[in-house]
N, C-alpha and C positions, 0 to 999 in steps of 0.2 A: 422615831415611832417604835413602840414596843410591838413584839410579836402578838401579844394579847389583843392589841388594837386591830390587827389584821384578822385574826381568827374569830374575833367577836362580831365581825360584819355578818349580817343576816345572809342566809344561804339562798342560792338560786333554787326556785321551786317553792319557796315559802310565800305566804300571804304578806304583802307589804304593809307595815304598820301605818295606820292612818295618822294624820296630823291636821291641825288647823293653825296656819301661820299667817302673819300679816305681810303683805307685799310692800314694796317701796312706796306704794300709793295709799297704804293704810287699809287695803281691802283684804279680807280673810280668804285664804285659799285652803280648801280641804281636798286632800287626795281622794276621799270617797266621792266627791262631786264629779270626778273624772271617770269613775268606774262605769263600764259599759259604753263609754263614749270615745275615749282616746287612750292610746298607749302613752306612757309618761317616761321621759328622760329626766331622772332626778339626779341633780349634780350638787354634791356638797363641796363647798370650797372654804378654805381657812379664813381669809380676810379680804375685804374690799380694799382697793387702792394698792395692792401688792403686785409685784411684777409677774409672777407665774399665774396668779389668779386672774389678773387683768388679761394676760395673754390667752389663757384658756377660754374665758368668757367672750373675748373679742373674736376668737376663732368660731365659737358657736354663733355669735352675732352675724359674722360674715357668711355663715352657711345656714342662716335661720330658716329658710323655706324647708329644709330637711328636718327641722326640729320643732317647728310650729306650723301645723297645717291641719287639715280635716281629720287626720288620723293620729297625730302626735302632739303632745304638749311638753315643752321644756320648762322645768322648774329648777331654779338655782337657789341653794340654801346656804346661809352662813350664820354665825352667831352675832354678826354686826346688828346694830340697832336699825330700824326701818329708815330713820332720818339719814344715817350714813349711806345706806343702800340707795336712797333716792338721789343723793348727790353723785354717788358713784355711777348709777345708771344714766343720769343726765349727762355727766362728763364723758362717758364712754359710748353713749348712744344705744344702751341696752333697753330694748322694748319688751323683752320677756320678763316674767315675774322673778324678782329677787326677793326671796322670802327670809324673814328674820326669825332665827331660832334663839333670839336674845333672852326671852323670859317665858317660862322657866328656862334658865340658861342651858342650852344644848339638849333639851328634851328630845327633839326629833332626831338629832345626830346620835344621841345615845340609843334611841329605839332602833336605829339602823346599824349600830355598832361601829360608828365612825367618829366618835368623839374622843379627842385626846385630852385626858384629864389633866395632864401636866401643863399643857399649853392653853387649855381652856377654849379650844376651838375644834371645829370639824377637820378631819384629814380629807384628802382628795378621794372621796368615794362617789361612784356613779352607779346608779341602779336603773335598769330598763324594766319597766313594769307594764305588763300587758293590760288589755281592757278589762280583764276579770280581776285585776289587782294582785297578780302573782309576779314575783320577781323572776324575770327570764334571763337576765345577764347582769353581771356586776364586775367592777374593777375597783380596787382600793390601792392608792399610791401614797407614799410618804409625802410629807409636806413639801419638800423641794422638787418632787418629781411630777412633771406635767403629764397629763393623760393624752392618749392618741385619739383624736376626733374620728379618724377612720374606723376605729373599732366600734364606736357608737353606731355609725352608719351601717356597718356590716351586721351588727346585732339587731338593729331595727329592721333590716331587710329580711331577717329570718322569722319575724312575727307574722 
């Protein structure tokens, strides 16, 4: 990953870019629909069915009550097609939304500054967005580097 990919990520304290993406079930999810209602844990991941991505999303699945409840909504985004994400979700038991940034390819990932132009996918970027739609915490890791789930929990606890 290039340094430009890391520095391009949107800054903490800025308004989170809105998006409308299809879930693995074909439903449109809009970030704006959650404003005023829930904090959002927005997790960009490179590809379904890959080792590190599967491990990261499985850890979220296993701790789901912390990330999907009355106060928080987890949204996971990749450039995979919704059909691939549906099979991935069913295979792994993911019940949270897997959103497709497939077309226009990488539009949401680019808006958050986490799209790798060379590889054609999102890098590992996570953004915690408060109920007002402001980014309150973020981390961006290179493709091979898994994120620390405990950091998400700590950041959510500060909201």
